[in-house]
C-alpha positions in Angstrom: -4.4 -4.2 27.6 -6.2 -2.0 25.0 -5.0 -2.0 21.4 -5.1 1.0 19.2 -7.1 0.9 16.0 -3.8 0.8 14.0 -2.6 -2.2 16.0 -5.9 -3.9 15.3 -5.6 -3.3 11.6 -1.9 -4.4 11.5 -2.9 -7.7 13.1 -5.9 -8.1 10.8 -3.8 -7.5 7.7 -1.7 -10.6 8.5 -4.7 -12.3 6.9 -4.0 -12.0 3.1 -7.7 -11.8 2.2 -8.3 -8.9 4.7 -5.2 -7.1 3.4 -6.2 -7.5 -0.2 -9.8 -6.3 0.5 -8.5 -3.2 2.3 -6.0 -2.5 -0.5 -8.6 -2.8 -3.2 -10.9 -0.3 -1.4 -7.9 2.1 -1.1 -7.1 1.7 -4.8 -10.8 2.3 -5.7 -10.8 5.5 -3.6 -7.7 6.7 -5.4 -9.0 5.9 -8.9 -12.5 7.3 -8.3 -11.8 10.3 -6.1 -8.0 10.9 -6.7 -7.6 10.2 -3.0 -3.9 9.7 -2.9 -3.7 10.2 0.9 -6.0 7.1 1.4 -3.9 5.1 -0.9 -0.7 6.1 0.9 -2.2 5.3 4.2 -3.0 1.8 2.9 0.6 1.4 1.8 1.8 2.5 5.2 -0.4 0.0 7.0 0.1 -2.9 4.7 3.9 -2.5 4.8 3.9 -2.2 8.6 1.8 -5.3 8.8 4.6 -7.2 7.0 7.0 -6.3 9.8 9.8 -3.9 9.7 9.7 -0.8 7.4 13.5 -0.9 7.5 13.6 -4.5 6.2 10.9 -3.7 3.6 13.0 -0.8 2.4 16.0 -3.0 2.0 14.0 -5.7 0.2 12.7 -3.1 -2.3 15.8 -0.9 -2.7 13.6 2.1 -1.7 15.0 4.2 1.2 13.1 4.1 4.5 13.0 7.9 4.4 11.3 7.8 0.9 8.8 5.3 2.1 7.8 7.5 5.0 7.5 10.5 2.7 5.1 8.5 0.5 3.1 7.4 3.6 2.7 11.1 4.7 1.9 12.2 1.1 5.0 14.4 1.0 6.2 12.6 -2.1 4.3 11.1 -5.1 6.0 7.9 -6.0 7.0 7.0 -9.6 5.3 4.1 -11.2 8.5 2.0 -10.9 8.4 2.7 -7.1 4.8 1.6 -6.9 5.6 -1.5 -8.9 8.4 -2.4 -6.5 6.2 -1.8 -3.4 3.4 -3.9 -4.8 5.7 -6.7 -5.8 7.1 -6.9 -2.3 3.6 -6.9 -0.9 2.8 -9.8 -3.2 0.6 -7.9 -5.7 1.0 -6.8 -9.3 -0.4 -3.9 -11.3 -2.7 -4.8 -14.1 -4.5 -2.8 -16.7 -8.1 -3.6 -17.7 -10.2 -1.7 -20.2 -12.9 0.7 -18.9 -15.2 -0.3 -21.7 -15.5 -3.5 -23.6 -12.9 -3.5 -26.5 -14.5 -4.3 -29.8 
C-alpha cells in the first residue's frame, strides 16, 4: 500500500525531534519571509500528527472550525490562540534579542 506524502509526514512527526525541526523551519520561513501559509501548514500537520483535530480543539478551547480556518490561511490567529496551540503541542513562545543587548 502506497502512503501519501502527508501520511508519511504525520508518521514522521510522531518523533518529537522531527516535529520540532520541521516546526522550527516553518517558524523561520514565517519570520524571514512573512510566509504565514507555510507556518499554518506546519500547524495543520503537527496538530494532525497528534491525533484528532476535534480532540485538539477540545483540549485548547479553540473551535475545530477556527483551527481549519487557520490551517487554510482564512484566519490570522491572535497571539493568545497561537500560545494555546503551541502549549498543547508542547512548545512555548520565547523572545530573544536580534542584537546583543548592552
